[in-house]
N, C-alpha and C positions, 0 to 999 in steps of 0.2 A: 863337561859331566853329563852321562846320557842316564836319563832319569827311567825309574819302574813305576808306575801305578801314580802318576800325580797326573792332577786332572784340573781345568780352567771350567770350574762349573755353568757360570756368567760373570756376565760385565757390564756396569754402567758408566756413565757421566754425564755430569750436571754443568750447564755453561749459566753464560749473563744474556743477557743482549746484543747483538750485532752493533758494532761502530764501523763503519765502512773508513774504507782507504781515502777516498774523497773528501769523507767528513773530516778525517783527520788532518788532511791537506788543508781545508776550508778553517780550521781552527787555530790552524798555524804548528803543529804539532810536529810536520816535520817536511821536507821539500817533497814537490809531485814527484820528483825523476826519481828517490829514494822508492815511493809506491809502485812505480813503473816498470824498477829494478828488481824489486822484491815480488810484483804480478800478487801482492796481498792485499787481496778484495777486503777482508773484513777481520776483524778480531773480534773475541768473547770479552763483554765487559760486563765486574758483576752490579748486579742491582744494589748493591752495597753489604752482601754476606761476605765474609770473609773467607780466605781459604779452607779453616778447619770447617767452617759452616757449608762449603759447600763439598767436600769430603764426605760431612755426614750426609748430606741429601743423597750423593752418589752410594755411598754404601746401604744405606737402605734399603735403594732401588736394585742396588744386584742382590743382597741378602734376599730380598721378595722373589726374584726371579731366582735364584738357587733354589727355590722352594724351602730351604731349611729355617732352621729352630733357630733365633740368635744363641741359644746355649751352649748349641753345636757346634759354635768356635771358638777355639783355644788359644788361637794367636790371631793380634792385629799389628800389621806393622804399619805407621803411619809417613811418606816422606812428602818430603815440600822442598824446595828452594827459597823462598822468600821471606820475609814476616809475617807470622801467623795471626798478628791482631794482639798482641798483648806481649808483653816481656817477661821469663822469668815463669815462663810456668808449664804444664805436663801436654802438649797440645794430642800425643795419641792418646792418655787418659781421658780428654776430653771426646775423641770420635769413639773410644770403646762406650763409653756411658751412655752417649746419646745415640748409638749405634745397636752397640749387643744389652748394654743397660746390667748387664755383672758381671762380677770378677773373678770367676773359673776361666781364665783369659790369659795370657802376658803379651803385653803390647808396650811396642817403642815406636821414637823417633826415629828414622834416618835421614841423614842430611849428607845424599851423596849429589847434590841438584839436580841435573836435568836427566841424572843416570837413576836417579833414584828409585821411582817405581819398577825397573828393571832388576833393580840389584837387591830391592824386596821383595819382587816373584822367586828369584834366584833363592835367598835366603829364606824366603817360606817354604819352597820344597825342601829345600832341607830339614827345617825343621819338621814338617811333617814325616818325611822318610825315617828322621831319627827316633823319633817322639812319637807313636801313633798314636797317643792320646788325643795328641792334640784335637785329630778329628777334621778339623776344616780351619782354615785360615782365608781372612779377609784382607787383601792388602789396598790402604787408598793412600791416592794424594789429594793435595789442595795448594792453590796458589791466586791470591789477588794481586795483583802490579798494581796499584794504584798510584796517581798522582799524589802530593811532589815528588813524592820520595823515587819513584819508580815511572819514569817517564816512558811506559811501554812501548811507544811507535820509534823514539829516538835514541836509546840508551846502547843500544846494539847496533850494527847495520848489518842487512841483510834477513834482517826479520823482524817478525813483531811478535808482543808476549799476549796471550787471550787468558783469563781466569775460567779457572774449570775447577772441580772435584773430578775425580775419579774413584772407581772399587772395581777391583777382582776377588772375586769368592774362590778360592784352592781345595780339592783336598783328595782323598786316595779312593774315593767313589767313582766308576764311572760318570762323566758328563761330558760338555759339547766338544772340548778342545782339549786333545790328549799332550800334556808336557812331554817331548822329544828328549829335548837337550837343551843346555844352556852353557855360555862361556862368559868368564870374564877376563879383562885384561887393563891394564892402567900404565901410564904415562906421569910420575907425577912433579917431575922436572918442567910439565907446560902449566902447573900452577897457577905461577906467576901472570900468566896470559888476565885474569880477573881479580890478581891483586894490583899488577902495576905498581909504580912508586910509592903506594898512599901509607902513610905510617900506620900503624894498630892504634886504635883509642881504645879508652877505657870504659866508651858506652857509645849506644849506639846512637841513643838519644841525640837530636841536633843535626845529623848529618844532612848533608844538601842531595840534593837528586845523583841518582848512580849516575855513573858517564862510563860505560863499559869500553866505552871506545877510547878513552883517555886512558884506561888502566892499559890497553892492549899497548897502549903505541910507547908508555913506559915501559912496560916490560921488554918490548922489541928495538929498544935502543943498544944499540951493539949487537944487535942478536941477526940470525940471518931468517928473511921470510920463508926462504926454500926450506930450512931447517925447520922450523916449526909445524910447515906444511905436511913435510914428509913424518914429522913422529905421528900428525894427527891421522894421516892416513895409515902408516905402520899400524898404529894401535888399534884402528877400528878393524882394517883386514885381520889381525893377529885374532882379533873375538869373532868374528865372521867365520872364518876359515875352521877354528877350531870347532866353533860351533854344529856346523855343517857336517866336519870330519866327524865328530862323536853322532850327530843324527844320521851318518850315511847320507847323505844329500847333494844335492848341488842347488846353486841357486837358483838356476836358469829353470829346476823344478817347483820352485816355489810359487803359489797363486798368488800368494800377495806379498809384496815386505813393505813394513811396518818401518820407516823415518823418521828422525826426529821433525815435525813440523815447522821447519826452518822455510825463508822465502824461497822462490823456485830457484834463483840464479844460486842461493848460495847452498842451496837443495843438491842444485847438477852439481858444484866441485868438488862441496863435500863429503857425499853422500853417493849418487848416482853412478859418475864417472866412475870412483875408486870400484864400485860395486860391479859395471860392468851391468845395471838396470837402465831401463826406461822409466820416465813417469806413469807410464799407464799401471804398471803393476804394483805401484805406491798410491798410497794415501791423498798424495799430491794434493788434489783438489780439495776434499777436506779439509786438510790442512790451511791452506789457503784463504778458507773465512773462518776458521777460528781462530789460529793464530799459536805461537810455540805456547804450550801446555806447562812450562817447568819440565816437573818430575812426570806428567801425566800423557804427553804426547801417545806413547804405544798401549795404553790400556785405554785411552779413547779410540784408539783405532780398532783395538780388538773390539769394544762393545759398539761400534762401529760397522766391522764386519758379520758380528751375530744379530745384529739388528737386522742387517740390510739381507740376512740370509744366503748368499750366493754361493754358499761353502759348501762344496759334495765332499760324504764320506770319502778319508782318504788326501784330500786337498789338504797341503800343508800352507805354512805361514812362517815366515822370519820374521823375529822383532830385532829391530837393532836402537840401543842405547846408547847415548853418548852425554858425559856430563862433564861440567867442569871441572879440570884437576888434574890431567884428566882421566878419566875411568871410562869402559865400553862394555854391557854386558848385552850377549846376543842370544833370542831361545827360538825354538820350533817350535812348534803347536802343528797337531794333525786334528783336522777334522775326524769327530767319532763318525 
């Protein structure tokens, strides 16, 4: 989809304190060779705040940076991957109340796993276009990957998870970045990679530590690893190529490409090599200090680019979202 007059006005990210890879090894959270393989120097660890609380902090910052009054925001989408601090409650309404403080706004929670922030951005653009009275949209993400249920360093291989809240303000008023195009694609036959052979439970309470490695092994029994790899690569490239075509752009024209904050090796295998790009054009160094932020990698990347203020007018950025399930959403932004 090519967009007309949709802009990113501001972005923000809220982090915890860094926990280094060496500290994790010393605490027995993972073997030293895993840190060496991923090159993950540190991850963000919350100071006790939940995912929604981190999202609220980021949302307030982004709103302040936009210069908008909270009353201008007619849509709030909150995306997340993991436990939001309580069961059976409305997370989006909490963020709406704490950030906006008014009811003249549609708000909802979106669960598209690590592609949630990007899917929310595309959905926000659609509502701003279809319903101009929406005025502005706030997209937030927030996750805290805490022990004992979520061993952030070892639940998966090739990446470590970091806690953060992120926020992006979009509107039809010219702002820092113009949304040029987006595209989404999915491969639902891959959902079992994160389900494995585990049975469905009547309640989430009392579940043991999450082990994604075991789930993936269960799903792969009797299946070809090559097929899974091909489906993953094909799905991402379909979303990327369609998005670039809609933007009338080439990936090598991009000033920056924000891919998920995986470890260095996994990022090279799943993102950089298929895209034909080098780490230098990505925010890999930043990602290796904060970890994979669930649904918030791309929004945190946009916030980082705006804070560093290195983009010149006309520079373009490609955002690549990848979420378990699997789904991919990509976007091209242009510096105003």
